[in-house]
N, CA and C atoms as an extended XYZ file, in Angstrom:
330
Properties=species:S:1:pos:R:3:atomname:S:1:resname:S:1:resid:I:1 pbc="F F F"
N       -18.691      -20.187       50.161 N   LEU     1
C       -17.792      -20.666       51.201 CA  LEU     1
C       -18.548      -21.476       52.247 C   LEU     1
N       -19.641      -20.935       52.777 N   PHE     2
C       -20.457      -21.640       53.762 CA  PHE     2
C       -21.859      -21.840       53.218 C   PHE     2
N       -22.413      -22.954       53.542 N   TYR     3
C       -23.819      -23.197       53.223 CA  TYR     3
C       -24.579      -23.184       54.537 C   TYR     3
N       -25.391      -22.200       54.728 N   LEU     4
C       -26.107      -22.016       55.989 CA  LEU     4
C       -27.590      -22.291       55.788 C   LEU     4
N       -28.178      -22.865       56.786 N   ASP     5
C       -29.625      -23.007       56.763 CA  ASP     5
C       -30.241      -22.025       57.760 C   ASP     5
N       -31.538      -21.919       57.772 N   GLU     6
C       -32.190      -20.948       58.641 CA  GLU     6
C       -32.066      -21.299       60.113 C   GLU     6
N       -31.802      -22.562       60.452 N   GLU     7
C       -31.751      -22.977       61.849 CA  GLU     7
C       -30.355      -22.803       62.452 C   GLU     7
N       -29.423      -22.237       61.748 N   ALA     8
C       -28.067      -22.049       62.262 CA  ALA     8
C       -28.111      -21.116       63.458 C   ALA     8
N       -27.478      -21.550       64.547 N   SER     9
C       -27.542      -20.779       65.786 CA  SER     9
C       -26.297      -19.917       65.987 C   SER     9
N       -25.547      -19.651       64.953 N   PHE    10
C       -24.354      -18.820       65.077 CA  PHE    10
C       -24.440      -17.664       64.095 C   PHE    10
N       -23.642      -16.683       64.347 N   ASP    11
C       -23.662      -15.480       63.516 CA  ASP    11
C       -22.742      -15.696       62.317 C   ASP    11
N       -23.296      -15.874       61.156 N   ALA    12
C       -22.525      -16.164       59.954 CA  ALA    12
C       -21.634      -14.999       59.566 C   ALA    12
N       -22.084      -13.792       59.768 N   THR    13
C       -21.253      -12.647       59.385 CA  THR    13
C       -20.014      -12.550       60.259 C   THR    13
N       -20.123      -12.924       61.534 N   ALA    14
C       -18.949      -12.903       62.417 CA  ALA    14
C       -17.922      -13.940       61.971 C   ALA    14
N       -18.396      -15.090       61.565 N   ILE    15
C       -17.484      -16.139       61.100 CA  ILE    15
C       -16.808      -15.710       59.802 C   ILE    15
N       -17.558      -15.114       58.912 N   ILE    16
C       -16.976      -14.662       57.647 CA  ILE    16
C       -15.945      -13.570       57.898 C   ILE    16
N       -16.237      -12.652       58.830 N   ARG    17
C       -15.252      -11.615       59.163 CA  ARG    17
C       -13.990      -12.235       59.761 C   ARG    17
N       -14.175      -13.223       60.615 N   LEU    18
C       -13.020      -13.899       61.218 CA  LEU    18
C       -12.173      -14.582       60.144 C   LEU    18
N       -12.813      -15.270       59.214 N   LEU    19
C       -12.072      -15.932       58.136 CA  LEU    19
C       -11.334      -14.923       57.260 C   LEU    19
N       -11.977      -13.803       56.992 N   HIS    20
C       -11.304      -12.763       56.203 CA  HIS    20
C       -10.111      -12.187       56.966 C   HIS    20
N       -10.213      -12.113       58.287 N   ALA    21
C        -9.092      -11.605       59.089 CA  ALA    21
C        -7.956      -12.622       59.149 C   ALA    21
N        -8.301      -13.902       59.199 N   LEU    22
C        -7.278      -14.948       59.295 CA  LEU    22
C        -6.630      -15.259       57.948 C   LEU    22
N        -7.309      -15.012       56.865 N   HIS    23
C        -6.793      -15.354       55.540 CA  HIS    23
C        -5.408      -14.755       55.266 C   HIS    23
N        -5.158      -13.469       55.534 N   PRO    24
C        -3.802      -12.938       55.304 CA  PRO    24
C        -2.751      -13.599       56.189 C   PRO    24
N        -3.155      -13.995       57.403 N   MET    25
C        -2.196      -14.675       58.292 CA  MET    25
C        -1.806      -16.032       57.723 C   MET    25
N        -2.795      -16.764       57.201 N   PHE    26
C        -2.485      -18.059       56.595 CA  PHE    26
C        -1.613      -17.893       55.353 C   PHE    26
N        -1.877      -16.866       54.574 N   LEU    27
C        -1.035      -16.599       53.405 CA  LEU    27
C         0.387      -16.256       53.827 C   LEU    27
N         0.513      -15.447       54.878 N   ALA    28
C         1.847      -15.084       55.367 CA  ALA    28
C         2.579      -16.310       55.887 C   ALA    28
N         1.860      -17.169       56.598 N   LEU    29
C         2.474      -18.400       57.104 CA  LEU    29
C         2.935      -19.280       55.940 C   LEU    29
N         2.124      -19.379       54.903 N   GLY    30
C         2.514      -20.161       53.725 CA  GLY    30
C         3.761      -19.610       53.070 C   GLY    30
N         3.846      -18.291       52.972 N   ARG    31
C         5.052      -17.683       52.381 CA  ARG    31
C         6.279      -17.944       53.254 C   ARG    31
N         6.096      -17.845       54.573 N   LEU    32
C         7.230      -18.112       55.469 CA  LEU    32
C         7.712      -19.546       55.330 C   LEU    32
N         6.776      -20.482       55.269 N   LEU    33
C         7.169      -21.883       55.110 CA  LEU    33
C         7.889      -22.111       53.786 C   LEU    33
N         7.441      -21.448       52.736 N   GLU    34
C         8.136      -21.576       51.453 CA  GLU    34
C         9.524      -20.955       51.517 C   GLU    34
N         9.652      -19.842       52.234 N   GLU    35
C        10.952      -19.174       52.321 CA  GLU    35
C        11.972      -20.008       53.071 C   GLU    35
N        11.544      -20.697       54.112 N   ILE    36
C        12.513      -21.486       54.880 CA  ILE    36
C        12.576      -22.937       54.404 C   ILE    36
N        11.927      -23.225       53.304 N   HIS    37
C        12.015      -24.532       52.638 CA  HIS    37
C        11.656      -25.688       53.566 C   HIS    37
N        10.510      -25.625       54.148 N   VAL    38
C        10.062      -26.715       55.009 CA  VAL    38
C         8.761      -27.283       54.442 C   VAL    38
N         8.822      -27.926       53.317 N   PRO    39
C         7.598      -28.546       52.820 CA  PRO    39
C         7.230      -29.755       53.681 C   PRO    39
N         5.982      -30.031       53.730 N   LEU    40
C         5.489      -31.103       54.586 CA  LEU    40
C         6.082      -32.458       54.210 C   LEU    40
N         6.281      -32.708       52.924 N   ALA    41
C         6.840      -33.992       52.500 CA  ALA    41
C         8.262      -34.169       53.022 C   ALA    41
N         9.043      -33.087       53.022 N   HIS    42
C        10.415      -33.154       53.519 CA  HIS    42
C        10.425      -33.500       55.010 C   HIS    42
N         9.544      -32.854       55.761 N   LEU    43
C         9.464      -33.146       57.192 CA  LEU    43
C         9.003      -34.579       57.438 C   LEU    43
N         8.099      -35.059       56.623 N   GLU    44
C         7.620      -36.434       56.776 CA  GLU    44
C         8.737      -37.436       56.499 C   GLU    44
N         9.571      -37.164       55.482 N   ARG    45
C        10.719      -38.046       55.214 CA  ARG    45
C        11.679      -38.055       56.395 C   ARG    45
N        11.955      -36.878       56.934 N   LYS    46
C        12.862      -36.807       58.086 CA  LYS    46
C        12.277      -37.558       59.279 C   LYS    46
N        10.975      -37.441       59.474 N   ARG    47
C        10.317      -38.131       60.583 CA  ARG    47
C        10.407      -39.646       60.401 C   ARG    47
N        10.221      -40.113       59.171 N   THR    48
C        10.320      -41.541       58.888 CA  THR    48
C        11.739      -42.046       59.137 C   THR    48
N        12.725      -41.296       58.682 N   ILE    49
C        14.124      -41.683       58.898 CA  ILE    49
C        14.439      -41.711       60.387 C   ILE    49
N        13.981      -40.707       61.115 N   LEU    50
C        14.223      -40.659       62.556 CA  LEU    50
C        13.582      -41.853       63.254 C   LEU    50
N        12.355      -42.206       62.852 N   ARG    51
C        11.702      -43.370       63.447 CA  ARG    51
C        12.487      -44.643       63.150 C   ARG    51
N        13.003      -44.766       61.928 N   THR    52
C        13.770      -45.955       61.553 CA  THR    52
C        15.046      -46.059       62.381 C   THR    52
N        15.781      -44.949       62.492 N   TYR    53
C        17.010      -44.968       63.283 CA  TYR    53
C        16.726      -45.216       64.757 C   TYR    53
N        15.646      -44.651       65.268 N   THR    54
C        15.298      -44.860       66.670 CA  THR    54
C        14.969      -46.325       66.915 C   THR    54
N        14.222      -46.947       65.993 N   LYS    55
C        13.890      -48.358       66.146 CA  LYS    55
C        15.158      -49.205       66.070 C   LYS    55
N        16.064      -48.874       65.145 N   SER    56
C        17.319      -49.619       65.039 CA  SER    56
C        18.142      -49.479       66.313 C   SER    56
N        18.189      -48.275       66.864 N   LEU    57
C        18.929      -48.053       68.100 CA  LEU    57
C        18.304      -48.829       69.247 C   LEU    57
N        16.983      -48.842       69.326 N   ASP    58
C        16.307      -49.618       70.364 CA  ASP    58
C        16.630      -51.098       70.230 C   ASP    58
N        16.616      -51.611       68.995 N   ASP    59
C        16.938      -53.019       68.772 CA  ASP    59
C        18.369      -53.328       69.191 C   ASP    59
N        19.315      -52.433       68.863 N   LEU    60
C        20.709      -52.645       69.265 CA  LEU    60
C        20.856      -52.635       70.781 C   LEU    60
N        20.160      -51.732       71.439 N   CYS    61
C        20.226      -51.674       72.902 CA  CYS    61
C        19.686      -52.957       73.517 C   CYS    61
N        18.592      -53.463       72.962 N   ILE    62
C        18.020      -54.712       73.471 CA  ILE    62
C        19.005      -55.854       73.256 C   ILE    62
N        19.661      -55.901       72.094 N   GLN    63
C        20.646      -56.945       71.831 CA  GLN    63
C        21.815      -56.852       72.801 C   GLN    63
N        22.271      -55.629       73.104 N   CYS    64
C        23.376      -55.455       74.045 CA  CYS    64
C        22.985      -55.930       75.435 C   CYS    64
N        21.784      -55.575       75.863 N   VAL    65
C        21.319      -56.002       77.185 CA  VAL    65
C        21.218      -57.516       77.231 C   VAL    65
N        20.699      -58.131       76.166 N   ASP    66
C        20.609      -59.590       76.123 CA  ASP    66
C        21.993      -60.227       76.171 C   ASP    66
N        22.955      -59.636       75.457 N   ALA    67
C        24.314      -60.183       75.446 CA  ALA    67
C        24.947      -60.090       76.824 C   ALA    67
N        24.791      -58.948       77.479 N   VAL    68
C        25.361      -58.776       78.817 CA  VAL    68
C        24.701      -59.732       79.795 C   VAL    68
N        23.402      -59.908       79.674 N   THR    69
C        22.697      -60.839       80.553 CA  THR    69
C        23.223      -62.253       80.348 C   THR    69
N        23.454      -62.624       79.085 N   GLY    70
C        23.999      -63.946       78.807 CA  GLY    70
C        25.393      -64.125       79.376 C   GLY    70
N        26.224      -63.096       79.273 N   ILE    71
C        27.585      -63.165       79.820 CA  ILE    71
C        27.534      -63.292       81.334 C   ILE    71
N        26.687      -62.501       81.971 N   LYS    72
C        26.575      -62.582       83.430 CA  LYS    72
C        26.074      -63.956       83.852 C   LYS    72
N        25.120      -64.512       83.116 N   GLN    73
C        24.605      -65.837       83.439 CA  GLN    73
C        25.706      -66.875       83.276 C   GLN    73
N        26.512      -66.747       82.217 N   HIS    74
C        27.608      -67.679       81.979 CA  HIS    74
C        28.637      -67.597       83.109 C   HIS    74
N        28.942      -66.369       83.558 N   ARG    75
C        29.896      -66.216       84.664 CA  ARG    75
C        29.344      -66.840       85.929 C   ARG    75
N        28.052      -66.659       86.177 N   ARG    76
C        27.445      -67.268       87.358 CA  ARG    76
C        27.535      -68.777       87.272 C   ARG    76
N        27.339      -69.335       86.072 N   ASP    77
C        27.420      -70.777       85.904 CA  ASP    77
C        28.844      -71.269       86.146 C   ASP    77
N        29.849      -70.494       85.707 N   LEU    78
C        31.241      -70.902       85.919 CA  LEU    78
C        31.580      -70.965       87.396 C   LEU    78
N        31.167      -69.943       88.129 N   TYR    79
C        31.523      -69.883       89.539 CA  TYR    79
C        30.464      -70.511       90.426 C   TYR    79
N        29.354      -70.885       89.851 N   GLY    80
C        28.264      -71.428       90.651 CA  GLY    80
C        28.410      -72.910       90.922 C   GLY    80
N        29.159      -73.659       90.087 N   ASP    81
C        29.301      -75.080       90.376 CA  ASP    81
C        30.292      -75.255       91.523 C   ASP    81
N        30.577      -76.455       91.876 N   ASP    82
C        31.361      -76.727       93.080 CA  ASP    82
C        32.848      -76.488       92.899 C   ASP    82
N        33.222      -75.677       91.960 N   VAL    83
C        34.625      -75.367       91.739 CA  VAL    83
C        34.971      -74.168       92.601 C   VAL    83
N        35.765      -74.369       93.626 N   GLY    84
C        36.112      -73.275       94.526 CA  GLY    84
C        37.204      -72.395       93.967 C   GLY    84
N        38.228      -72.990       93.396 N   ASN    85
C        39.358      -72.233       92.885 CA  ASN    85
C        39.713      -72.786       91.515 C   ASN    85
N        39.621      -71.952       90.507 N   PHE    86
C        39.846      -72.406       89.139 CA  PHE    86
C        41.285      -72.867       88.934 C   PHE    86
N        42.243      -72.211       89.569 N   THR    87
C        43.647      -72.607       89.379 CA  THR    87
C        43.900      -73.981       89.983 C   THR    87
N        43.271      -74.286       91.087 N   THR    88
C        43.450      -75.603       91.694 CA  THR    88
C        42.819      -76.679       90.821 C   THR    88
N        41.640      -76.407       90.320 N   THR    89
C        40.935      -77.386       89.506 CA  THR    89
C        41.650      -77.634       88.189 C   THR    89
N        42.173      -76.595       87.586 N   SER    90
C        42.823      -76.754       86.286 CA  SER    90
C        44.222      -77.329       86.410 C   SER    90
N        44.767      -77.351       87.603 N   GLY    91
C        46.118      -77.849       87.767 CA  GLY    91
C        47.170      -76.797       87.505 C   GLY    91
N        46.748      -75.578       87.259 N   ARG    92
C        47.697      -74.508       86.962 CA  ARG    92
C        48.601      -74.244       88.158 C   ARG    92
N        48.063      -74.293       89.350 N   GLY    93
C        48.870      -74.061       90.546 CA  GLY    93
C        49.939      -75.134       90.714 C   GLY    93
N        49.558      -76.393       90.444 N   ARG    94
C        50.508      -77.499       90.561 CA  ARG    94
C        51.603      -77.367       89.510 C   ARG    94
N        51.241      -76.952       88.297 N   LEU    95
C        52.225      -76.762       87.242 CA  LEU    95
C        53.218      -75.680       87.636 C   LEU    95
N        52.715      -74.601       88.226 N   LYS    96
C        53.600      -73.525       88.657 CA  LYS    96
C        54.561      -74.028       89.732 C   LYS    96
N        54.054      -74.828       90.691 N   ASP    97
C        54.925      -75.381       91.740 CA  ASP    97
C        55.986      -76.295       91.140 C   ASP    97
N        55.585      -77.118       90.172 N   ASP    98
C        56.542      -78.021       89.534 CA  ASP    98
C        57.633      -77.240       88.814 C   ASP    98
N        57.264      -76.175       88.113 N   LEU    99
C        58.256      -75.371       87.407 CA  LEU    99
C        59.200      -74.686       88.384 C   LEU    99
N        58.644      -74.171       89.480 N   GLU   100
C        59.503      -73.495       90.455 CA  GLU   100
C        60.469      -74.477       91.102 C   GLU   100
N        59.982      -75.675       91.415 N   SER   101
C        60.878      -76.651       92.053 CA  SER   101
C        61.945      -77.138       91.075 C   SER   101
N        61.587      -77.317       89.800 N   SER   102
C        62.596      -77.766       88.846 CA  SER   102
C        63.628      -76.668       88.605 C   SER   102
N        63.195      -75.415       88.601 N   THR   103
C        64.137      -74.305       88.455 CA  THR   103
C        65.065      -74.261       89.657 C   THR   103
N        64.529      -74.488       90.841 N   TRP   104
C        65.340      -74.471       92.053 CA  TRP   104
C        66.359      -75.603       92.024 C   TRP   104
N        65.941      -76.774       91.541 N   ARG   105
C        66.855      -77.911       91.455 CA  ARG   105
C        67.974      -77.642       90.458 C   ARG   105
N        67.644      -76.989       89.333 N   GLN   106
C        68.677      -76.677       88.351 CA  GLN   106
C        69.701      -75.725       88.947 C   GLN   106
N        69.264      -74.795       89.748 N   ARG   107
C        70.205      -73.867       90.378 CA  ARG   107
C        71.094      -74.607       91.381 C   ARG   107
N        70.527      -75.579       92.056 N   GLN   108
C        71.302      -76.344       93.024 CA  GLN   108
C        72.363      -77.195       92.318 C   GLN   108
N        72.059      -77.652       91.103 N   ASP   109
C        72.993      -78.493       90.375 CA  ASP   109
C        74.223      -77.708       89.936 C   ASP   109
N        74.088      -76.409       89.700 N   PHE   110
C        75.228      -75.620       89.245 CA  PHE   110
C        76.035      -75.229       90.384 C   PHE   110
């Protein structure tokens, strides 16, 4: 188990006793792991899948933040130019006034 030389500054018998004491614990741990079906390969697969999903989620979050930033920038550009009121600029307000006045005139005609 161990290859010791004469210059070893530790007590080899103490280490061997410790290993003999720990050996049943390691065997018991191995049996417990087998009983609960947690082989290392299975855990590694789960870890890989978790890393993949986490990276995908991070990428989606970054895309969402970029999209929101783009929308906010676009809104700033819409309201940032010299257009004070969109309805006035588009003529929508004038169209509404024209419709209301024509409706009023039709009522007057009857």
